[in-house]
VEXDREN-245397 format. One record per residue (C-alpha): residue in one letter; z, y, x; chain. Coordinates in Angstrom, 1 decimal, m for minus. Each point is the difference from the previous one (the first is absolute). Layout:
- aa;Z;Y;X;ch
- A;Z;Y;X;A
...
This chain:
- aa;Z;Y;X;ch
- X;m6.4;m13.3;m12.9;A
- X;m3.5;0.6;m1.4;A
- X;m1.3;m0.8;m3.5;A
- X;m3.2;m1.7;1.2;A
- X;m2.5;m0.6;m2.8;A
- X;m1.7;m2.8;2.0;A
- X;3.3;m2.0;0.1;A
- X;1.1;0.8;m3.5;A
- X;1.8;3.3;m0.4;A
- X;2.2;m1.2;m2.8;A
- X;1.2;m2.9;2.0;A
- X;0.8;2.1;3.1;A
- X;2.0;2.5;m2.1;A
- X;2.2;m2.9;m1.2;A
- X;0.7;m1.0;3.6;A
- X;2.7;1.5;2.1;A
- X;m1.6;3.0;1.8;A
- X;0.2;m1.4;3.5;A
- X;m1.5;m3.3;m1.0;A
- X;m2.8;1.8;m1.8;A
- X;m0.6;2.1;3.2;A
- X;m0.2;m3.2;2.1;A
- X;m2.7;m1.4;m2.4;A
- X;m2.0;3.2;0.2;A
- X;0.0;m0.2;3.8;A
- X;m1.2;m3.6;m0.2;A
- X;m2.7;0.9;m2.4;A
- X;m1.4;2.7;2.3;A
- X;0.2;m2.2;3.0;A
- X;m2.3;m2.5;m1.8;A
- X;m2.4;2.6;m1.3;A
- X;1.2;m0.2;m3.7;A
- X;0.6;3.8;m0.4;A
- X;m3.6;1.1;0.5;A
- X;m1.1;2.7;m2.5;A
- X;m3.5;0.8;m1.2;A
- X;m0.5;3.4;1.6;A
- X;m3.1;1.9;0.9;A
- X;m0.4;2.8;2.4;A
- X;2.5;2.9;m0.4;A
- X;m1.4;3.4;m1.0;A
- X;m1.0;2.3;2.8;A
- X;2.7;2.5;m1.1;A
- X;2.7;m2.5;1.0;A
- X;m1.0;m0.3;3.6;A
- X;2.6;1.4;2.4;A
- X;0.3;0.3;3.8;A
- X;3.4;m1.1;1.5;A
- X;1.2;m1.6;3.2;A
- X;m3.4;0.5;1.6;A
- X;m1.5;m2.3;m2.7;A
- X;m2.1;0.5;m3.1;A
- X;1.8;m1.4;m3.0;A
- X;m1.8;m0.9;m3.2;A
- X;2.8;1.4;m2.1;A
- X;3.5;1.5;0.5;A
- X;2.0;m2.6;m1.9;A
- X;2.1;m2.3;2.1;A
- X;2.6;m2.6;m0.3;A
- X;3.5;1.1;1.1;A
- X;2.1;m2.0;2.4;A
- X;2.4;m2.6;m1.5;A
- X;m2.4;m2.4;m1.6;A
- X;m1.6;m1.8;2.9;A
- X;2.9;0.2;2.4;A
- X;m1.3;m2.5;2.5;A
- X;m3.8;0.8;m0.2;A
- X;m0.7;m3.3;m1.6;A
- X;m2.7;1.1;m2.5;A
- X;m1.7;3.0;1.5;A
- X;m3.6;m1.1;m0.7;A
- X;1.0;m0.7;m3.7;A
- X;1.5;3.5;m0.4;A
- X;m3.4;1.6;0.8;A
- X;m1.7;m2.2;m2.6;A
- X;2.1;1.8;m2.6;A
- X;m1.8;3.3;0.8;A
- X;2.5;1.8;2.1;A
- X;m1.3;2.6;2.5;A
- X;2.8;m0.9;2.4;A
- X;3.1;m2.2;0.1;A
- X;3.3;0.2;1.7;A
- X;1.8;m3.2;1.1;A
- X;3.7;m0.4;0.8;A
- X;2.7;1.0;0.4;A
- X;0.0;m2.1;3.2;A
- X;3.2;m0.4;2.0;A
- X;0.0;m1.3;3.6;A
- X;2.0;m3.1;m0.7;A
- X;m0.2;m2.1;m3.1;A
- X;2.7;0.8;m2.6;A
- X;0.6;m1.2;m3.5;A
- X;0.9;3.3;m1.6;A
- X;2.7;0.4;m2.6;A
- X;1.2;m2.8;m2.3;A
- X;m1.9;m0.9;m3.1;A
- X;m0.5;1.2;m2.7;A
- X;m1.1;3.2;1.6;A
- X;m3.0;1.2;m2.2;A
- X;0.5;1.2;m3.6;A
- X;m2.6;0.9;m2.6;A
- X;0.8;3.1;m2.1;A
- X;m2.8;m0.7;m2.4;A
- X;0.9;2.7;m2.6;A
- X;m0.2;2.5;2.8;A
- X;m3.1;m1.4;1.8;A
- X;2.2;m0.2;3.1;A
- X;1.5;m2.3;2.5;A
- X;3.3;m0.1;1.9;A
- X;m0.1;m1.9;3.3;A
- X;2.5;m0.6;2.7;A
- X;m2.0;m2.4;2.2;A
- X;1.3;1.3;3.2;A
- X;m3.0;m0.3;2.3;A
- X;m0.5;m3.8;m0.5;A
- X;m2.6;m0.8;2.7;A
- X;m1.4;m2.9;1.9;A
- X;0.0;2.2;3.1;A
- X;m2.5;1.2;2.5;A
- X;m1.4;m3.4;1.1;A
- X;m1.2;m0.8;m3.5;A
- X;m1.4;3.4;m0.8;A
- X;m1.8;0.0;3.3;A
- X;m1.6;m3.4;m0.7;A
- X;m1.0;1.0;m3.5;A
- X;m1.5;3.4;0.9;A
- X;m1.7;m1.5;3.1;A
- X;m1.6;m2.6;m2.2;A
- X;m1.2;2.6;m2.5;A
- X;m1.6;2.1;2.7;A
- X;m1.5;m2.9;1.9;A
- X;m1.7;m1.3;m3.2;A
- X;m1.8;3.3;m0.6;A
- X;2.6;1.9;m2.0;A
- X;m0.9;3.7;0.2;A
- X;2.2;1.4;m2.7;A
- X;2.1;3.1;0.7;A
- X;3.4;m1.5;0.6;A
- X;3.4;1.7;0.5;A
- X;3.0;m1.8;1.5;A
- X;3.5;1.0;m1.2;A
- X;2.7;m0.5;2.6;A
- X;3.8;m0.4;m0.4;A
- X;3.1;m0.9;1.9;A
- X;2.0;m3.2;m0.2;A
- X;3.2;0.3;m2.0;A
- X;2.2;m1.2;2.9;A
- X;m1.8;2.2;2.6;A
- X;2.0;2.4;2.2;A
- X;m3.1;1.5;1.5;A
- X;m2.4;1.4;m2.6;A
- X;m2.3;1.6;2.6;A
- X;m0.6;m3.4;1.6;A
- X;m0.7;m1.6;m3.4;A
- X;m2.6;2.5;m1.0;A
- X;m1.5;0.0;3.5;A
- X;m0.4;m3.8;m0.2;A
- X;m1.9;0.2;m3.3;A
- X;m2.2;2.7;1.3;A
- X;m0.8;m1.8;3.2;A
- X;m0.8;m3.3;m1.8;A
- X;m1.9;1.2;m3.1;A
- X;m1.7;3.3;0.8;A
- X;m3.2;m1.8;1.3;A
- X;m0.7;m1.2;m3.6;A
- X;1.0;3.2;m1.8;A
- X;m1.9;3.1;m1.1;A
- X;3.4;1.6;m0.4;A
- X;3.6;m0.9;0.6;A
- X;2.8;1.1;m2.4;A
- X;3.5;0.6;1.2;A
- X;2.3;m1.0;m2.8;A
- X;3.4;1.6;0.3;A
- X;0.4;0.6;m3.8;A
- X;0.7;m3.3;m1.7;A
- X;3.4;0.1;m1.7;A
- X;0.7;m3.7;0.5;A
- X;0.7;m0.2;3.8;A
- X;3.4;1.4;1.0;A
- X;m0.3;3.1;2.1;A
- X;m3.8;0.2;m0.1;A
- X;m0.2;3.3;m1.9;A
- X;2.3;1.6;2.6;A
- X;m3.1;m0.1;2.3;A
- X;m1.5;2.7;m2.1;A
- X;2.6;2.4;1.5;A
- X;m1.6;2.7;2.2;A
- X;1.2;m1.1;3.5;A
- X;m0.4;m3.8;m0.5;A
- X;m3.4;0.4;m1.7;A
- X;m1.4;2.3;2.7;A
- X;1.2;m2.4;2.7;A
- X;m1.6;m3.0;m1.8;A
- X;m3.3;1.6;m0.7;A
- X;m0.3;1.6;3.4;A
- X;0.6;m3.4;1.6;A
- X;m2.6;m1.7;m2.2;A
- X;m2.6;2.7;0.6;A
- X;0.4;m0.7;3.7;A
- X;m0.3;m3.8;m0.4;A
- X;m3.1;0.4;m2.2;A
- X;m1.6;2.2;2.6;A
- X;0.7;m2.5;2.7;A
- X;m1.4;m2.9;m2.0;A
- X;m3.2;1.4;m1.3;A
- X;m0.9;3.3;1.6;A
- X;m3.6;0.0;m1.3;A
- X;0.4;m0.9;m3.6;A
- X;3.7;m0.5;m1.0;A
- X;0.8;m0.7;m3.6;A
- X;1.3;2.9;m2.1;A
- X;3.8;0.3;m0.1;A
- X;1.5;0.8;m3.4;A
- X;3.6;0.4;m1.3;A
- X;1.1;m1.2;m3.4;A
- X;2.8;2.1;m1.5;A
- X;2.5;m0.4;m2.7;A
- X;0.0;2.0;m3.3;A
- X;3.8;0.6;0.3;A
- X;0.0;2.4;3.0;A
- X;2.0;3.2;0.1;A
- X;m1.8;3.3;0.3;A
- X;1.0;0.2;3.7;A
- X;m1.3;m3.6;0.6;A
- X;m3.4;1.0;m1.5;A
- X;m0.2;3.1;2.2;A
- X;1.0;m2.0;3.1;A
- X;m2.6;m2.7;m0.7;A
- X;m2.8;2.5;m0.5;A
- X;1.0;1.8;3.2;A
- X;0.1;m3.2;2.1;A
- X;m3.3;m1.3;m1.5;A
- X;m1.8;3.2;1.0;A
- X;1.7;0.4;3.4;A
- X;m0.8;m3.6;1.0;A
- X;m3.5;0.1;m1.6;A
- X;0.7;m3.0;m2.2;A
- X;m3.1;m1.1;m1.8;A
- X;1.4;m0.2;m3.5;A
- X;2.7;m0.6;m2.5;A
- X;0.4;m2.6;m2.8;A
- X;1.8;1.5;m2.9;A
- X;2.0;m1.8;m1.2;A
- X;2.1;m3.1;0.2;A
- X;2.1;m1.3;m2.9;A
- X;3.0;2.0;m1.3;A
- X;3.6;m0.7;m0.4;A
- X;0.2;2.4;m2.9;A
- X;0.2;m1.3;m3.6;A
- X;m1.4;2.5;m2.5;A
- X;1.8;0.2;m3.3;A
- X;m3.3;m0.9;m1.7;A
- X;0.2;m3.6;1.2;A
- X;0.3;m2.5;m2.9;A
- X;m0.1;m3.5;1.6;A
- X;3.1;m2.1;0.5;A
- X;m0.6;m0.4;3.7;A
- X;0.1;3.7;0.7;A
- X;3.5;m0.3;1.5;A
- X;m1.1;m2.5;2.7;A
- X;0.4;1.1;3.5;A
- X;m3.2;0.7;1.9;A
- X;m3.1;2.3;0.1;A
- X;m1.6;1.0;m3.2;A
- X;m3.8;0.2;m0.2;A
- X;m2.6;0.4;m2.7;A
- X;m0.4;2.5;m2.8;A
- X;3.3;1.8;0.5;A
- X;m0.8;0.7;3.6;A
- X;m3.3;1.8;m0.8;A
- X;1.3;3.5;m0.6;A
- X;2.6;0.3;2.8;A
- X;m2.3;m1.6;2.6;A
- X;m2.9;2.3;m1.1;A
- X;2.2;3.1;0.3;A
- X;1.1;m1.1;3.4;A
- X;m3.6;m0.6;1.0;A
- X;m0.9;3.5;m1.0;A
- X;3.0;1.4;1.9;A
- X;m0.7;m1.9;3.2;A
- X;m3.7;1.0;m0.1;A
- X;1.1;3.7;m0.2;A
- X;2.6;m0.4;2.7;A
- X;m2.6;m1.6;2.3;A
- X;m2.6;2.6;m0.9;A
- X;m2.4;m2.6;m1.1;A
- X;m0.6;m1.0;3.6;A
- X;1.1;m3.7;m0.3;A
- X;m1.6;m2.9;m1.8;A
- X;2.1;m0.6;m3.1;A
- X;0.2;m3.3;m1.9;A
- X;1.4;0.3;m3.5;A
- X;1.8;m2.9;m1.4;A
- X;2.5;m0.5;m2.9;A
- X;m0.7;m0.8;m3.6;A
- X;m3.8;0.0;0.1;A
- X;m1.3;m2.0;m2.9;A
- X;m3.2;1.9;m1.1;A
- X;m2.8;2.1;1.3;A
- X;1.9;3.1;m1.3;A
- X;3.0;m1.0;2.1;A
- X;m2.2;m0.4;3.1;A
- X;m1.7;3.3;m0.7;A
- X;3.3;1.8;m0.3;A
- X;1.0;m1.3;3.4;A
- X;m3.2;1.2;1.5;A
- X;0.4;3.4;m1.6;A
- X;3.5;0.1;1.4;A
- X;m1.3;m0.5;3.5;A
- X;m0.7;m3.7;0.5;A
- X;m3.1;m1.0;2.0;A
- X;0.7;m3.6;m1.0;A
- X;2.0;m1.7;m2.8;A
- X;1.9;m3.3;0.0;A
- X;1.2;m2.2;m2.9;A
- X;1.9;m3.2;m0.5;A
- X;2.4;m0.2;m3.0;A
- X;m2.8;0.7;m2.5;A
- X;m1.7;m3.2;1.1;A
- X;3.0;m1.9;m1.1;A
- X;m0.4;1.2;m3.6;A
- X;m3.8;0.6;m0.2;A
- X;m1.4;m2.7;2.3;A
- X;m2.8;0.3;2.6;A
- X;m2.4;1.6;m2.5;A
- X;2.1;3.2;0.4;A
- X;m1.7;0.7;3.3;A
- X;m3.5;0.3;m1.4;A
- X;1.2;1.9;m3.1;A
- X;1.9;2.6;2.1;A
- X;m3.1;0.6;2.1;A
- X;m2.2;0.5;m3.0;A
- X;2.4;2.3;m1.6;A
- X;0.4;2.0;3.2;A
- X;m3.7;0.4;0.4;A
- X;m0.3;1.3;m3.5;A
- X;2.7;2.5;0.5;A
- X;m1.5;1.3;3.2;A
- X;m3.4;0.4;m1.7;A
- X;1.6;1.6;m3.1;A
- X;1.5;2.7;2.2;A
- X;m3.1;0.5;2.1;A
- X;1.2;m1.6;3.2;A
- X;m2.6;m1.8;2.0;A
- X;2.5;m1.8;2.2;A
- X;3.7;m0.9;0.2;A
- X;0.3;2.4;2.9;A
- X;m1.1;2.9;m2.2;A
- X;2.8;m0.6;m2.4;A
- X;2.8;m0.5;2.6;A
- X;2.8;2.4;m0.4;A
- X;m1.6;2.0;m2.8;A
- X;3.3;0.2;m1.9;A
- X;1.6;1.6;3.0;A
- X;m2.5;2.8;0.2;A
- X;m0.4;0.5;m3.7;A
- X;m3.6;m1.3;0.1;A
């Protein structure tokens, strides 16, 4: 799904999106995506998950679903990377075609449906990455199988198998493409799930457990947002990822594929996801680590997320249109914006639009 310059961006854009994505993964696995990047500016350094990150720009879940190309992802200049979504058992996902480019809107619609090779494959790939010296900050995004009748068991299985490799684990209950999944964002079910996983995490790694994050949808009701904030604070969740793709279709969309069923990502998601980020930062009183994702394609976009409360920022769809060079460009632009406003660090700028600073 990415317009990789090293493979020929023009060629990849001519290919079906999923075929282009598969070629991009293959390129990264074989070291063909490496970018010429120097050290990041001091102003971009951040502290998260008990680790020092060179920069706050990360890759969102959905690209490297089976953790096949983790080493290659860090060669692009990311400060952290999130793999998955990983489901316990292998499953093919929804029928193809299931990814649609909305080029005129700089957006994507996908209805992949948690296609995953399962825990065994992800475990083997992440284990290999760590055993061969991989020290990048890695998040693992967990989901449930489509046919599962026990979501708690599915998420527990993922946590038990993969937490040893992860700096953080993301509980994904917000994809629109798995039937019944978003119902887990309801107050009672969500509290039960997160309470259970907190207990499992404590049992597994009492001394240094991975951070536990929740990824939420942008299409929540006001009551859902209030409930999630309350649960996150009560259970001392480590953080929120705001947000997943949206089922909404703005009137501004121009592309023919806008009517396709699935989750919309990219430029049209930027404003609603940033507004939700600011709201959830306020609701949680700035006490949780916040990851801002949705429509980030420039340093200005990343800066807006940070000023709205994000500690870290993720991107994905922009790479499809701008290629791997986008990572370095976004970092340079962000550093310039921080300096222009007199901020020495990302942390200094965090939440400034919420306080009027």
